[in-house]
Every structure is written in C-alpha cells, then in structure tokens.
C-alpha positions as CSV (number, residue, x, y, z in Angstrom):
1,X,-27.4,121.8,-5.4
2,X,-30.0,122.6,-2.7
3,X,-32.0,119.5,-2.9
4,X,-28.8,117.5,-2.9
5,X,-27.5,119.0,0.1
6,X,-31.2,118.5,1.9
7,X,-30.9,115.1,0.6
8,X,-27.3,114.6,2.5
9,X,-28.7,116.6,5.6
10,X,-31.8,113.8,5.9
11,X,-29.5,111.0,5.2
12,X,-27.2,112.5,8.1
13,X,-29.6,112.8,10.8
14,X,-31.0,109.3,9.7
15,X,-28.1,108.1,10.6
16,X,-27.2,109.7,14.0
17,X,-31.0,109.6,15.0
18,X,-31.0,105.9,14.1
19,X,-27.7,103.9,14.5
20,X,-27.6,100.4,13.5
21,X,-27.1,97.7,15.4
22,X,-24.3,97.0,16.7
23,X,-22.3,94.3,14.7
24,X,-20.5,91.8,17.3
25,X,-17.2,91.8,16.3
26,X,-15.2,88.3,16.4
27,X,-13.1,89.6,19.2
28,X,-11.4,86.6,19.6
29,X,-10.0,86.5,16.3
30,X,-8.7,90.2,16.6
31,X,-6.2,91.2,19.2
32,X,-6.7,93.4,21.9
33,X,-4.1,95.4,20.2
34,X,-6.1,96.1,17.2
35,X,-9.8,97.0,19.2
36,X,-8.9,100.1,20.5
37,X,-7.6,101.4,17.5
38,X,-10.4,100.6,15.6
39,X,-12.9,102.1,18.2
40,X,-10.9,105.1,17.9
41,X,-11.1,104.7,14.2
42,X,-15.5,104.7,14.6
43,X,-15.3,107.4,17.5
44,X,-13.5,109.5,14.7
45,X,-15.9,108.9,12.1
46,X,-18.6,109.6,14.0
47,X,-17.5,113.0,14.5
48,X,-16.2,113.7,11.2
49,X,-19.6,112.6,10.3
50,X,-21.1,115.0,13.0
51,X,-19.0,117.7,11.8
52,X,-19.9,117.3,8.2
53,X,-23.5,117.5,9.4
54,X,-23.2,120.6,11.2
55,X,-20.8,121.9,7.7
56,X,-24.1,121.2,5.5
57,X,-26.5,123.0,8.0
58,X,-24.2,126.1,8.5
59,X,-24.0,126.0,4.5
60,X,-28.3,125.7,4.5
61,X,-28.1,128.6,6.7
62,X,-25.7,130.4,4.3
63,X,-27.7,129.9,1.4
64,X,-31.1,131.1,3.3
65,X,-29.2,134.5,4.4
66,X,-28.3,134.8,0.7
67,X,-31.5,133.9,-0.7
68,X,-33.3,136.8,2.0
69,X,-30.8,139.4,1.3
70,X,-31.6,139.2,-2.6
71,X,-35.4,139.1,-1.7
72,X,-34.5,142.0,0.1
73,X,-32.2,143.5,-2.6
74,X,-35.1,143.1,-5.2
75,X,-38.2,144.5,-2.9
76,X,-35.2,147.8,-2.7
77,X,-35.0,148.0,-6.6
78,X,-39.1,147.7,-6.1
79,X,-39.4,150.8,-3.5
80,X,-37.0,152.6,-5.8
81,X,-38.8,152.0,-9.1
82,X,-41.8,152.9,-7.7
83,X,-40.2,156.0,-6.0
84,X,-39.0,156.9,-9.5
85,X,-42.5,156.3,-10.9
86,X,-44.1,158.8,-8.6
87,X,-41.5,161.1,-9.4
88,X,-41.9,161.3,-12.9
89,X,-45.7,161.4,-12.2
90,X,-45.2,164.4,-10.4
91,X,-42.7,166.2,-13.2
92,X,-45.5,165.5,-15.4
93,X,-48.1,167.1,-13.5
94,X,-45.9,170.0,-12.6
95,X,-44.9,170.4,-16.4
96,X,-49.1,170.3,-17.2
97,X,-49.5,172.9,-14.3
98,X,-46.8,174.8,-16.5
99,X,-48.2,174.8,-19.3
100,X,-51.8,175.6,-18.0
101,X,-50.3,178.6,-16.8
102,X,-48.5,179.8,-19.8
103,X,-52.1,179.4,-21.5
104,X,-53.6,181.2,-19.3
105,X,-51.3,184.4,-19.6
106,X,-51.5,183.8,-23.0
107,X,-55.1,184.5,-23.1
108,X,-54.6,187.2,-20.7
109,X,-52.4,188.9,-22.9
110,X,-54.7,188.3,-25.6
111,X,-57.4,190.3,-24.2
112,X,-55.5,193.0,-23.1
113,X,-54.7,193.8,-26.3
114,X,-58.3,193.6,-27.7
115,X,-59.0,195.5,-25.0
116,X,-56.2,198.3,-25.8
117,X,-57.5,198.4,-29.9
118,X,-61.1,198.6,-28.6
119,X,-59.8,201.6,-26.7
120,X,-57.6,203.0,-29.9
121,X,-60.6,202.8,-32.2
122,X,-62.8,204.6,-29.2
123,X,-60.9,207.0,-28.9
124,X,-60.1,207.5,-32.7
125,X,-64.2,208.0,-33.5
126,X,-64.1,210.1,-30.7
127,X,-61.5,212.1,-32.9
128,X,-63.6,211.9,-35.7
129,X,-66.6,212.9,-33.8
130,X,-64.7,215.7,-32.7
131,X,-63.5,216.5,-36.1
132,X,-66.7,216.7,-37.4
133,X,-68.5,218.8,-34.9
134,X,-65.6,221.1,-35.7
135,X,-66.4,221.1,-39.2
136,X,-69.8,221.8,-38.4
137,X,-69.1,224.6,-36.7
138,X,-67.2,226.1,-39.1
139,X,-69.6,225.7,-41.5
140,X,-72.1,227.4,-39.1
141,X,-69.6,229.9,-38.9
142,X,-69.2,230.6,-42.7
143,X,-73.0,230.3,-43.3
144,X,-73.3,232.8,-40.6
145,X,-70.8,235.1,-42.4
146,X,-72.4,234.6,-45.7
147,X,-75.7,236.1,-44.8
C-alpha cells in the first residue's frame, strides 16, 4: 500500500512539474460560451489534483508518524524488558546472599553446639577427677585408720 501511494505521489509530482504541452483547441469549432467553462473545468481539475497530492503527502506523513510511534513503543518495551531482567537478577543475587547468610548462621550454630558439648565433656571429666581424688582421700584415711 505504501508503495502504491509512493507511485501515485511520483506520478502527480511529474504531472505538476512537467505539464503537457498545450493542445490547441479548435477555437472556431467551439463557441465562446463553451471555452470559459472548459477553462474553469481544467482549473478545477488542476486544483483537485493539487488537493489529492496534498492528501497523499499528509497520508505519507501520518504513516511515517505511525511508524515512528510503533518504533518508540518497541523501544520502550525493550527497555522495560531490560529493566525487568535487571530486577530479576538483583532478586536472584539477594536470594543467594540470604542463602549464604543462612548457611553461615547454621555453621556458627553448629560450632557453638560443638563448643558447648566440649565444655560439658570437660566438666564431666573434671567431676570424675574430683570424684577420684575424693575416693583416693577416703582410701588413704581408711588406710590410716586401719594402721
């Protein structure tokens, strides 16, 4: 359709820029009362052609504006998609950081539990040692009593 409009526009421009050589009218055959309406009719036809040319130019301009608008909308859509992709990447990065922090907290908790368990074992060993010392003391006192 755009090609057809362009061809019509070129033809109209050629016809306006390169007018046909005037054809001599057989004036003796035509009465004077008919030549004036014919000239007015030719002038009206030229005006109509000029209006048609302006309409075609306007239509082409509208088509170009529409094309520009579509390109702008596509560019805007592309920018929105890029922004959405960037947001998704940021969310993924935040999720990874949260998982890493959670893993570090779990490791820290596990280390604390191990430390508490070691302290508990150490306390148990100290208690056993104290019990052994107490038992030794009792045995020594018993031995001293028996002698």
